Each structure stands twice: as C-alpha cells, then as structure tokens.
N, C-alpha and C positions, 0 to 999 in steps of 0.2 A: 048662851055660851056656844061658840062655834064648834063644829065637829072636830074631833082629833084627826090629824092627817092619816092616822092608821086606818081610817075607813076608806082611804083612797089608795092605800099601798097594796101591791100584788103580793099577798102573803104566801103564795105558792113559790115565790122566788127567794124568800127569806131563808137564810141559813139557820142552823141550830147547833149548839146554843148561841144565843146572841142577845145583846142589849142595844137598843136603839133609842135615841132621843125622839119621842113622838111629838112633843110640843113644849114650848117655853112661853111663859106669860108673866105678867106683873100684876100684883093686886093693886087696888086703889091707893094703898099706903106705900107702894113701891117695893114690896117684897117679891123676890123672884121665885117662880114656881116652875119646876121642870118635871114633865111627865115622861116616864120611860115605858117602852114596849119591851117586854121580856119574852124570850122564846127559849124554852127549856128542851123541847123535843120537836122532831119533825112530825106534824099532824098526820094521822093515819098510817104512820110507819114505825114510830117508836112509842113506848109507854114509859112515863116517868115512874121510877121505882117508888114503892110505898113509903120507904124511908125518906125519900126526897119530898114527897107530898106532906108527910108528917112534919118534917122540918119547916116547910113553908107555913103550915098551920100554926106552929109555935111562934115563928117570927111575926106573923100577922097578929096573933093573940097578944104578944108582947107589945107591939105597936099600939093596938087598941087600948090596952090597959095603961100604957105610959103616956099616951098623947090625947086620948079622948075622954078619960074620966074627968068628972067635975061638973059643976052647975047642975046638980041633981041627977047626974048620969053616972052609974057605976057599972063597969064592964068587968065581969069576973071570969 
C-alpha cells in the first residue's frame, strides 16, 4: 500500500482544528475509501482537554464494537 500523502505534508503549517482528506482509494470490489487527517490542537502549543480525549476513546470503542466484532472476534 502506498504511503499516505500526510507523510509528505508540512504539518508545521497546518491549522487547528482541521479535517483534511489525506487519501482516497477504491477496493478491488469498487468500494470507495476516504482517509481523513484530523488535527484537534496545535502540537507543542495546545493540550486537548481530558474530556475531549475521553470522548474520542468512547467514539473509537463504539466503532470497534459495532464494526469489527464477528468471526470469532469479540471486542468489549
């Protein structure tokens, strides 16, 4: 798989908060996949509040449970 173009982006120039399309691709079956680059805070200048981090943890956990469980795998 080719590198995401985020490895070639000058991240010191990115604003925060921001959402950027990092890459789009298609699966062999023709499904479209879009990869996003999320920036919540300016690195080394801002700190994401604990509540924000906790919310992201819950969103990710919900995704894991709803989309990846099955075929002998159970995420709790």
